[in-house]
C-alpha positions as CSV (number, residue, x, y, z in Angstrom):
1,M,-147.2,117.6,-78.2
2,N,-149.6,114.8,-77.2
3,F,-148.4,113.1,-74.0
4,E,-150.1,110.0,-72.7
5,F,-149.1,108.7,-69.3
6,D,-148.4,105.0,-69.5
7,W,-148.8,104.4,-65.8
8,Q,-148.3,100.6,-66.1
9,R,-144.6,101.0,-66.8
10,F,-143.7,103.0,-63.7
11,L,-143.0,102.2,-60.1
12,D,-144.0,104.2,-57.0
13,F,-141.7,105.7,-54.4
14,A,-141.3,102.3,-52.8
15,G,-140.5,100.4,-56.0
16,R,-144.0,98.9,-56.3
17,P,-145.9,98.7,-59.6
18,L,-148.6,101.4,-60.0
19,K,-152.1,99.9,-59.6
20,R,-153.6,102.6,-61.7
21,M,-153.2,106.2,-63.1
22,P,-152.5,108.7,-60.3
23,D,-155.6,110.7,-59.0
24,R,-153.9,114.1,-58.8
25,I,-150.7,116.0,-59.1
26,G,-149.1,117.6,-56.1
27,A,-146.3,120.0,-55.2
28,G,-143.7,119.0,-52.6
29,T,-140.4,120.0,-51.3
30,C,-137.7,118.3,-49.2
31,A,-134.3,119.1,-47.7
32,V,-130.9,117.5,-47.9
33,I,-129.0,118.4,-44.7
34,F,-125.4,117.5,-44.3
35,D,-123.6,117.5,-41.0
36,E,-119.9,118.5,-40.5
37,D,-118.9,114.9,-41.5
38,C,-120.8,115.1,-44.8
39,R,-123.4,112.7,-43.5
40,V,-127.0,113.3,-44.6
41,L,-130.0,113.6,-42.2
42,L,-132.7,111.0,-42.8
43,E,-136.0,110.3,-40.9
44,K,-137.6,106.9,-40.6
45,R,-141.2,107.6,-41.5
46,S,-144.0,106.5,-39.1
47,D,-146.5,106.0,-41.9
48,N,-144.6,103.4,-43.9
49,G,-141.3,102.6,-42.2
50,F,-139.1,103.9,-45.0
51,W,-136.1,106.2,-44.5
52,G,-136.3,109.5,-46.4
53,L,-135.5,113.2,-46.4
54,P,-137.4,115.6,-44.3
55,G,-140.1,117.3,-46.4
56,G,-143.6,117.2,-47.6
57,H,-146.5,118.9,-49.4
58,L,-146.7,122.6,-49.9
59,E,-149.7,124.4,-48.3
60,I,-151.8,126.5,-50.6
61,G,-150.2,130.0,-51.1
62,E,-146.9,128.8,-49.5
63,P,-143.7,129.5,-51.4
64,L,-141.3,126.6,-51.9
65,T,-138.7,128.2,-49.8
66,D,-141.0,128.6,-46.8
67,G,-142.4,125.1,-47.3
68,V,-139.1,123.4,-47.0
69,V,-138.1,125.4,-43.9
70,R,-141.5,124.7,-42.3
71,E,-141.4,120.9,-43.1
72,V,-137.8,120.5,-41.7
73,Y,-138.8,122.2,-38.5
74,E,-142.0,120.2,-38.1
75,E,-140.3,116.9,-38.8
76,T,-136.9,117.4,-37.1
77,G,-137.1,120.4,-34.7
78,L,-134.2,122.0,-36.7
79,H,-134.2,125.6,-38.0
80,V,-132.5,125.7,-41.4
81,K,-131.5,128.1,-44.1
82,I,-131.4,127.2,-47.8
83,E,-128.0,126.9,-49.3
84,R,-128.8,125.9,-52.9
85,L,-131.3,124.3,-55.2
86,V,-130.4,120.6,-55.7
87,G,-133.1,120.0,-58.3
88,I,-136.7,119.6,-59.5
89,Y,-138.0,116.1,-59.8
90,S,-141.1,115.2,-61.7
91,D,-140.4,112.3,-64.0
92,P,-142.4,109.2,-63.0
93,A,-139.4,107.1,-64.1
94,N,-137.7,108.6,-61.0
95,F,-140.3,107.2,-58.6
96,C,-142.3,110.4,-58.3
97,V,-145.7,108.7,-57.7
98,V,-147.0,108.0,-54.2
99,Q,-149.7,105.3,-53.6
100,Y,-151.4,105.9,-50.3
101,P,-152.9,103.2,-48.1
102,D,-156.4,104.5,-48.7
103,G,-156.0,103.7,-52.4
104,N,-155.5,107.2,-53.7
105,S,-152.3,108.1,-55.5
106,A,-150.5,111.3,-56.6
107,H,-147.8,112.3,-59.1
108,I,-145.6,114.6,-56.9
109,V,-143.4,117.3,-58.4
110,T,-140.8,117.9,-55.8
111,T,-138.2,120.7,-55.4
112,V,-135.2,119.7,-53.4
113,F,-133.0,122.1,-51.5
114,E,-129.7,121.6,-49.7
115,C,-130.2,123.3,-46.3
116,Q,-127.8,124.2,-43.5
117,R,-128.7,123.7,-39.9
118,L,-128.8,127.0,-38.0
119,D,-130.0,125.7,-34.6
120,G,-132.5,123.5,-32.8
121,D,-132.3,120.0,-31.4
122,L,-133.2,116.8,-33.3
123,T,-136.8,116.1,-32.2
124,L,-139.1,113.3,-33.4
125,S,-142.5,114.3,-34.7
126,E,-145.6,112.2,-35.2
127,E,-144.3,111.7,-38.8
128,S,-141.1,110.0,-37.8
129,T,-139.8,107.2,-35.5
130,E,-136.1,107.9,-35.8
131,L,-133.8,110.7,-37.0
132,R,-130.2,109.8,-38.0
133,Y,-127.3,111.0,-40.1
134,F,-125.9,108.5,-42.6
135,P,-122.8,108.5,-44.8
136,T,-123.9,109.0,-48.4
137,S,-122.1,105.7,-49.2
138,E,-124.1,103.8,-46.5
139,L,-127.7,104.8,-47.1
140,P,-130.3,102.5,-45.5
141,E,-131.6,99.7,-47.6
142,I,-135.3,100.5,-46.8
143,M,-135.3,104.0,-48.2
144,I,-137.7,105.9,-50.4
145,W,-136.3,105.3,-53.9
146,S,-136.7,108.9,-55.2
147,H,-135.0,110.2,-52.1
148,R,-131.9,108.0,-52.8
149,I,-131.6,109.7,-56.2
150,R,-131.9,113.1,-54.6
151,V,-129.2,112.4,-52.0
152,E,-126.9,111.1,-54.7
153,D,-127.5,114.3,-56.8
154,A,-126.9,116.6,-53.8
155,A,-123.6,114.8,-53.1
156,K,-122.3,115.4,-56.6
157,P,-119.9,118.2,-57.1
158,E,-121.8,119.7,-60.1
159,G,-123.0,123.2,-59.4
160,A,-126.1,123.4,-61.6
161,P,-129.5,122.1,-60.4
162,F,-130.8,118.8,-61.7
163,I,-134.1,118.5,-63.6
164,K,-135.2,114.9,-63.5
């Protein structure tokens, strides 16, 4: 199969047209954390002002499961355990490309887990300006587009993971 990436037809995580072909592919992970009222935890990112799920890039040699637990702790101060795999997201049609302010861009393959809070207090990091739980029916308007899809998938009653 010969696949050619037609970058001009896709939008990035913020809904902006891609300026060019991504420079690299990366591996990421993020967590969907619901509270007792079925609200989802989101962070307002300090780098771009968008709301999104806690998560980030894996470190070399780091398993996905360790990466999501580490990222949640670094960004929220919460200790979590993984409950289930929500899905694996790689299709550029689902806003899986990030364009960075320095002009670089990356196609990110992200594994999303639903996690349960074990302990810890919500604590801002250098990566966030606000942490808040939202009802899934009232997600903020300025939200990372791909994360909106992931929250919607996590809230669905289907048991099998999504591959998008």
